[in-house]
N, C-alpha and C positions, 0 to 999 in steps of 0.2 A: 494211177496218177492222182485220182481223187483221194485215196487213202493217205498218200504222202502229204497232200496239202492239209488234210485234217490233223495229221500228227504234228506237222510243223506249226499249225495254228494253235494246237493244244500246248505245245512246248513254249510258244511265245506267251501264252496266257499264264503258264506256270512261272516263267521267268519274270513276267511283269508283276505277278503276285508276290514273288520273293523279294523283288526290288522294293515294292511298296511296303512290305513287311519290315524290311531292314532300314527303311528311311526313318531317320530320327523324328520324333514327334516334337514339334515346336510348341512351347507353352504360350498361351495367349496372354499378352500383356493387358493389364487392366486399362480401360479407356480413361483418358484424362479429360475432365470436364472443366468448364470455366469456374464453376462453383468450387471445385476442389482446389484450383489454383488460388482463388481469393481466400479460401479458408487457410491454406498453407501460408500465404503471406500474412494473414492476420495472426496466426499462431506464432509465426516468427517475430512479428512486431510485439507480441506479448511475452517474448523471451521464453518460448517453448522450443526446446531442441528436438526437432523432428524433420523428416524428409518428405518430399512430395509423394514418394511411393508409399510411405506409411500413412499419409493422409488419404490416399486413394483406397488403400486396403482397410483403413480404420483400425489399425492395430500395429503394435511394435513387433519386432522379431521375437518369436517364442523361445523360451529357454526351458530345457528339460528338467524335470524334478528328479529323475532317476539317473544317477551318475555311475552306477555299477553295471555289471553284465547280468542281464535278466535271464539269459539262457542257463547260467550256472547257479541260479538262486535256488535255495531249498524251499521246502513246503512251508516251514514256519516263517522264513524270511518273506516269502510272497504274501503270506497271510497278514503279517504285520505291515508290509508295504501297502497292501490294499486298504487296510484300515486308515493308515496315514493319508493315502490319496483321497479317501472318502471325506476326511475332515478338511483337506485342502479344497476339495470341490465345493463343499458346503460353505466354506469361508469365502470363496470367490463369488458364489451365488449371493450370499448376504452382502458382500462388498458392493456388488453391482446394484442391488436393491436400495441400499443406503445412498449410493451415488445418484441414482435416479430421483430419489426423494429430494436430495439437496439441489439437484438441477431444477426440479419443479419449483422449489421454494425460491431459488434465485431468479427464475423467470417471473414469478409473481412479484418479487421485489423490484425488478426492473420495470415492470408494468406500472407499479404504484409510483415509482419515482417519475416516470414519464407523465403520469396524471398530475402529480403535484407540480411538476415543472410547467405544464401547460397552464395551470391556474396562476402560477407566479408570473409567467411571461405576460399575461394580460395586464398586470399592474406595473410593469416596467416601462420606463420611457424608451423611445425608439433608439437612442444612442447606447443604451445598456443591453439591448437585446442580443448582442453578439455572444455574450457569456452564456445565455440560455441556449443559443444555437450550438455552441461548443458542447454543452451538456447533453444535447440530443444525440450527437454522433456516437459516443460510446454506448448509449442505451440501445440504439438501433443495431450496432454491431453485436451487442450481447444477445439481442433477440435472434439475429441471424445465426450466431454460433449455437445457441440452445435449440433452435429449430433443426439445425443440421445434426445436433447431438441426438435428438429424438427421431432421426430418420431410420432407414433400414438398418437393422442390427444383425451382426454376424455372430452366431454362436456355434460351437462345435459339440457334437454328441458322439459317444462311441457307437460303432456299427457292429453288426453280427455278419461276418463273412463266411464263405464256404470253407476257407482255411481254418477258421475257428471251429466249425462244426465237424471237420474231418479228423481232428486230433483224437487219438485213442485214450490218452491218459488225462486225468484231472489236473495234474500239476502243469502239463503243457498248456491246457486251456487257461489256467490261471495266469500263466506267463503272458499269453497273448492279451488277456484282459488287462493286465497291469500295463503292458506296453501301449495299448490303445487308450486306456484311461489317462495315463500320464501325458500322452500327446494332446488329448482333449483338454485337460486341465491347463496345460501350458498355453494352448491357443486362447482359451477364455481369459487367462490371466494377462496375456499380452493385450487382448482387446480391452480389458478393464483398465489397464495402465494407460492406454492411449486416451480413453474417455476421462480418466482422472485429470490428465493434462488439459484436455479440452474444457473441463469444468473449471480448472484453475485459471485458464485464460479468460473465461467468461467472468469469473469472480474478480479478476483484476480490472476488467473493463467497468464492472459495476462499482468498484471502489473509486475509480477515477470519476465516474458519473456522479457518485454520491458527493464527492468533494465539490464538483462544479455546481451541483444543485444547491448545496449549502451556501456557496459563495453567491449564487444568484438570489437566494432568499435574503441574505444579508444586504445585498445591493438593493433589492426591492424594498426592504424595511427602511434603509437610509433614504431612498428616493421618496417614499411616502412621508417620512418625518420632515424632510426638507420642504415638501409640498404643503404640509400642514403649517409649518413655521411661516411660510410666505403668506398663507391666508390669514393667519393671526396678525401678522404685521400690517397687512392691508386693512383689516378691520379695526385695528387699534390706532391708525393714523387717519384722522378726519380729513386732513388736507389731501392725502393721497386718494382717499375714497371719493372726495368731490372731484378730484382731477380725473379719476377713472370714470366717474359718472357723467361728467361733462356739464356744460352750461344748461340751465333750464330753458325750455322753449317758450315761445309766445303763447299766452293764454288764448284759447280759441273762443269763438262766439258762444253765447248761451244757447242751449238746445230748446226745442219746442216744449210747451207746457204739456205735461202728461194728462191723461184722462182722470176725471174725478172718481175717487174710490167709492165703494158702496157704503151706505149708512150703517153705522154700528148698532148694536142692540141697546134697548132702553135700560137705563140704570135702575137699581133698586131704590125704593122709597126710603127717606130718612127715618130714623127712630127717635121719638120724643121731640121736645122743643127746648130751646135754651133761653131762660129769662134772666135778665141782668137787673140787680138791685142797685138803684142810683145811689142809695145811701152808703153803700160800701166803698164808694170812691172817696 
């Protein structure tokens, strides 16, 4: 009786293990954060054609660089394809490096414009400050985009699997390397393309901010010129000056006599004498 229960329990465990093994594995969906939603809306406002899923993954769908059948490729064909793939990989790496440098330069430009705008707004009248506030908004959005740009970066690299190490021939190994390398380069290229659009959106925001800052500077110059003209008009009109000064007040009583000062030093004696001849007159 005890052996029958053990066999039944073992069979149930085996059946449960088979069911769990046959159960399809569900892919985890990337989590959607509030920042990703705001970045998506901002990119769409900047006329960037992307989806929320692409913003969460920070890349576009990858496209393969190999359109033929790798399994039937010859040794010389695989050798040439690997050389081409190496050049494409180097090009994508250089492309990302240049893009990062441009994004850093754009962030520095946005910071400089914000500093200049702060100095201009201190000279603006209160009624003209709305234009400076409008210029601050795209600069802040640019900073948010570029900070998100320099966040966690996803890059793909080829891996060395057991399947690669178990192949007996060199040409089979080269085929596996070509397939993995092409997938890696396609992933990185899709990542770079998304970051290019992200940089393009930030550049458009900076362009709008530059126009608004320029208009604010012109408005500050006109306001200061108008202020100087008013001062010159007041100074050149005596009647207006007297009117602004107001009537003179009543003269107050004389103050008390001050203390007597100290005696000064004795002067130098005179030199010679002066005699006048009466006959000369």
